[in-house]
N, C-alpha and C positions, 0 to 999 in steps of 0.2 A: 512266866511263860509261855504256859500250855496253849493260857488262852487265845494266847496271840496269835501262835501259831493257827492253834483252828479259824481265827477268825479271818486272817488271810489266806487261809484254803479255801473255806466258804466266803471271800467275799472278792476274789481273786476273778471267777468264773463272772459274776455279775458285773464286774467294773466291764470287764472284756467286753460284755452283752452290752451293757449302756455305753460303751464308749462306741461300739461300731453302729448302733441306733443313733448317735450324735453324730456320727459321720455321713449321715443320708441327709439331701436336703427335706427341709421340714415338708415338702409337697410329698414326697414319695413317704412320709409317714404317715402322714393326715390325711384323708381324704377332703376336698373340696365339698362346706356344707353350701346351702342357695343362701342361708343369712350373711358367709363370708362377701358374694358378690352382689345381693340386692344392693342397689343405693350407689356402688360403685359406678365408675366411667375410664374408660380405657383407652389412649391411643395408638394404633399399628404405628409399632417401630422396625418389623420385620416381617416380610410376608414372604413365603417361598414356599412355588407352588412347582408340581411335578418334578421336584429335587431342581429347581431352578430358583435363585434368588431374585428374585423383582425387586427392580429401583422404583424408589418413587422419591417426590420431595413432602417436606416436611407439611407445607400449605395443603396438600389434599389427602394427607395420613387418615385412612378412616379409624373413624369413633366409633368406640361400642359401650353400652347402657344398661344396665343389668337394673328393673324393675321384676317386683315379684312376681306376674307371669308373663310380662314381654322383655324383649331385648333386642335392643334397635340401635340407632342412631344415625352417623354418617357415611356411605361407604365411595367417598373418594368425590362425588359427584351428585349424586343422588341420595335420600333418606330409606332406611329398609326399617323394617322392624317384623316378630315373630312371636311368636309364641317359645316358650322354652320350659325343660323341665332337667332335673338334674337329676339321675339314679341313684343308690346307695354303691352302687359299685364304682362311681365315680366318671360315670359315661354322662355327658352332656349334649343331650338332642334337641333339636327343635321341635314343637308337639303343633307345628302346623306350616302351612306354606310360608314364604316371606313376601310381605307387600313391598312394592318398590314405587318410588315416583321416575317419571320417565323424563327427565330431562336431559338432554343434550348434549354434550361436553368435549372437548377436545379427544381426539383418537385415544392417545396417549395414558391419559385419564382413566376413560371407560376401559382400555385396557385394565390398567391395574385394579378398578371397581369391581369387574368383570371376572378376574381370580380370584380376588378377595371374598364374593360372595359364593363361586363354587366351593373354596377350601369351608368357607363357613356353612354351605347348604350342608354337606354330607354328615351322618354321626362324628361323633366327634370324645377326645379324652380334654382333657382340661387339669390345668394344673397352675396353681396360686402358691405363688414363691415371695415374701416380702413386697414390694412394688414391683411385679410381674405378673403377667397372664400367661399364660400360652395355652391355645386352643387346636389340635392337632387332628388330620384329617386323613384321610390315605389320599386326597388330592395336595396335600401340603401341611401347612404347618402356617399358625399368624402369632406372631408374638407382639403383644401389649404392653405399654408403659402406662401406668396412674395417672390419669388427668386432672387428678382434684381441681 
């Protein structure tokens, strides 16, 4: 019985530590690696711009696709792309300017696109959790669902 009490005394603090770690979302425990993103495609489900949720229809929802050195997709009306990098600190940043096509669309679509690009253009934090990708900047937040 002495061994049982010693084992319990040593085990309980470990269980508490591991239990607390398990309660945290995996995105907070594990940093996103570039290999987690390359080859993935995501569709925007929520756009927050300057603390305001911007409404948009699913048929114009921006898409983002990660390639080895390029990130881009459709921003609602136009296509866009830029180089990208992921720092060891989990910071997501564009490594060059954003190139965009210049089609004109309805003002409501262009408004969503412009706000999307504004949030995307800044330096970001990026969180990957299951089938959700979140990119945040000082202007807002982009929440994506896996677009397999």
